[in-house]
N, C-alpha and C positions, 0 to 999 in steps of 0.2 A: 679282393681289390686292394690296391695300394692307396692309402688315404693319409692326407696331411691336413691338419687343422691349423690354420694361420690366424692368429687373433691379436687384437689391439691390446697390448700389455698394460696400457694406462687406464683402460676402461674396466671398472669392476664388473659390469654386466658381461662384457666380452670374456673376462676370465671365468665367470660362473658358467656361461654357456659353453665355453670350450671344455671345461671339466665334464659337463653333462654329456656333450657329444663324444668325448673320449671314452666315457663309460659306455655309451650306446654303440659306438663302432667297435670297441674292444681293443684293436691293435693299431689305432691311428697314431701317427707321430705328431706331437704338439710343437709348433714353431711360434714363439712370441715375437712381436715386433720389437725392434731394437732402437728405432728412432732414426736409423740411417737406411735410405732406400737401397743403396748398392749392397749393403750387408744383408738386407732381408731378401733381395732378389737372389743373391748367391746361396743363401741358406735354403730357400725354397727349391731351387734347382738341385742342390745337393741332396735334399730329402727325397726328391722325386726321381732321381737318376735310377735306372736308365729310361724310365717311362717318359720323362720330359724331353728326351733326345729323339723319340720316335716322331717322324714327320706326321703332320695332321692328315696327310693324304693316304697314309698306310695304316693297316690294322695293327694296333699295339699288341705286344706279346702279353702285357699285363694291363688290366684296366686301372686307371689312376684318376683320383679326384682330389682336388684341393678345396676344402671348406673354408671360406673366408668369413670370419666373424669380426666385422668392423664397418667402416664407412667407405666412401668413395676413394679415399687415399689408400686404404688397405687393398681394395679391389684393384686399383691401378698398379700397385706393386705386384700383385698376383698375375695380372695379364702381361706385365713386362717380363715376368719369369717364364710364362707358359704359352705365349703367343706362338702359333703355328706348331704346336706340339700335340701329343695325344692326351694331355691332361685336361680334364673337364673341371669347371669351376662352379661351385655352389655358393650363394651369398646369404649370410644371415646379417641383415642390415641393422647395425647398432651404432651408426655414426652420427655426426651432428647434422649434416645436410641430407644424406641418403638420396641424392638426385638420381642415381642410376636406378635404384629400386622404385623410386617415385614414377619413373618412366613407365613401368609395367603395372603399377597399381590400378591405373585407369586406362590401360591400353585397349583399343577396340578389338584387336585380333588375339593378342596374347595377354589377356587380362589375368593378373596373378595377385589377387587380394590376399592369398595365403602367405605372401611374403611378409605380411604384418606379424605373423606368428613365428617366433624364433625357433619353434620346434618343427617347422614345416618339413625339414629334411628327414625327420623321424617319422612323420605321420602321413604326408601327402604323396601321392604318385607324382612323378615329374617327367618332363620332356627335356630333350636336349636340342638347343638351337646353336647354329654357327653364326656368329655375329661379326660385323666389321669393326675395326678399330681405326682411330685416327693415328697418324704418326708425324712426329716432328723430327727434323734432322739438322744438326749443325755440322760444321766441318769436322768435328771430332767425335760426336756421339749422336745417338738417336733414342727416342722415347715414344712409347705408345700412350694414347689417352683414350678414356672411355666416355667422357662427357665433353671436355673442352680443353683448349690451350689458349693462353691469353697473355697479354702484356699491358703495361700501363695501369689502368684503373683496377683490374683484378689483382695485380701484384700489390698495389697501394693498399687495397682492402685487406690483404693477407697480413701486411705489416701492422694494421690496426686491429687485428683479431688474433692475438697471441694464443698459444696453446692453453694457458691457464683460463682465458676467457671462454674458450670453447668447452673446457672441462666443467666449468662452474655454471655457465649460462646456457649451454646446449645450443639449440637452434636460434635462441634469442640473440646469440653473439653476432649473427649476421646483421641483424637490425642495428645493434649497437655500433658495429664497425662502420656500417653505412652512414649512420648519423655522425660519427666522428669524422668521416670523410667529407660529408656535405658541409659541415659547419666548422671544420678545422682549417688550418692555414692553407691558403691557395698555393703558396710557394712550395709546399711539399708534394704537390700532385705531379706525377710524371706527365710530360708532354713532349711531343716530337713531331717532326714533319716526315710523313712516310715517303714522299718524293721530293727531290730537290726543286722541281719546277712547280710544286703545289704550294699554294698559299694557305691551305687549311691545315692547321695543327690538330693533332689527335690527343685525346686524353686516354683512350683505351681501344684495344683491338682484340677481338676474340674469334676463334674458329670453333664452332660447336657441332657435335655429333648427336647429342641427346636432346630431349625436350627441355630439361631444366638445368639451371646453374644456381649457385648461391643459395642453396637451401630451399628451393621451391619456386624460384622465379622462372616462369615459362618463357623461353626465348625462341623455341623452334617447335611449334605445335605439330608440324608435318614430319618430324624426324622419323626415320626408318633405320633402325640399327642393323637390320639384316642386309639392306641394300647399301647402307653406308654413305648416304649423301651428306656432304658438309655444307655448312652455312657460315659466312663471315659476318661479323658485326663490328662496325666502326663507330666510335663515340667521339664526336668532335670536341674541341676545347670549348667549354661552355662556362658561363658564370654560375655562381652558387645556386641562384633561384631558377635559372634555366634547367640545370641538372635535376633539381628537385621536381620541377614540373614534368620533365621528361620521364623521371622515375614513376611518378604517379600515373602518367599516361600508359606506361608499359605495364604497370601492375594491374590496372583496372581495365584498360582498353586493349592490351596486347601490343607487343613490340612492333608489329606491322602497321599500327596506326600512328606511330611516332613520326613527326615531321623532321626531326633532327638526327635520329639514329639511322645509320645506313645499313641495311640488311640485304645481302645478295648471296646467291649460290656460289660455291667455290668450284671453279673449273680448273682441274689439275691435269697436266700432261708432263711427260718426262722432259720435254723440251722447254716447257714453261711452267715450272712449279709455282704454287702460290707462296709468297714470302711473308711470314709473320715476323713482327719486330724487326723491320728492315734496318733500323738503327741499332747501335750497340747498347740495347737496353735489356733489362732482366725479363725473362718470360717464365711462365709456370704451366704445368700440366695437371689438371684435376686438383688444383689447390696445393701443389707442391712445387716450390721454386727449384728449377734444375739448371739454369744457365743463362747465357746472354745471346741475343740475336746477332746477325740475322739467322733465321731458321726456316727451312723449307717444309711445307705441309703437304701430306699426301693421305690417301685412304687405303686401308688394307682389308680387302673383302675376305669373309670367312676365316678370320684370323684367330678366333677363340671359340671354344665350346663352352656354352653356359647351360647349366641345369636350372630349370624353372618349374615351380609347382604347377600342377594342373588343377584349376579350380573346378 
């Protein structure tokens, strides 16, 4: 089997685990993250050629696997490299938020508590699922996402959560960034009007595919990654204390109980795609800033092969 180990180079744990798996697999190729998504996507495709060029609907001549040792950002880069190819992906979750892995830790049908053990690929039997991906497309580029795409509030929070904070504070960095946002200058918050005729300004807009965002905040309890239903979340322009009250309600009562946050299914057709970031504002996918809107959102069924341990 052709195997590549893609690991987060700034994480000491990821480096140790990558070394252990390289010893276990024997002939796997190591690819360290470079900090540039386009460079990493190109490096992964080059390492997996020609297996990555085999359509997912055809039987590959060589079985190929990419072992991702990192968080949601690392997994996002791998799926952008291998969507609709014969390469399967296995995840060793050592990121800050690990929202993708969290989706399966308490899943009713595909419960995978073994994901907590970084050695699961060495020890546990596993199954292969074909999962849907979300996709955003501008006039010049397109990107897949595994958890969410967003603009406004989610981008503002990323600016308040620099890499050094994530490295030193871990998952606590999400809470610190949120507090900085809630009690920081209101003038630095992104706001825009999604429609010229609308009088309601927005602070944030998200399209979500998985159950969790932001290091464990559950925003889509009914998410089904195999079916690939999308949900949009719109956060109106609110005062400081209104946003704090809304956050508390979402955290302890669930997002569907909020009276101010608008949650609706995303209905997408080729004739009428859903537009995220309708204004020329910055958007991100899975916590990685990639461009400016407007951007069309769609869903891609059976786009990636994922290996999951069988409990």
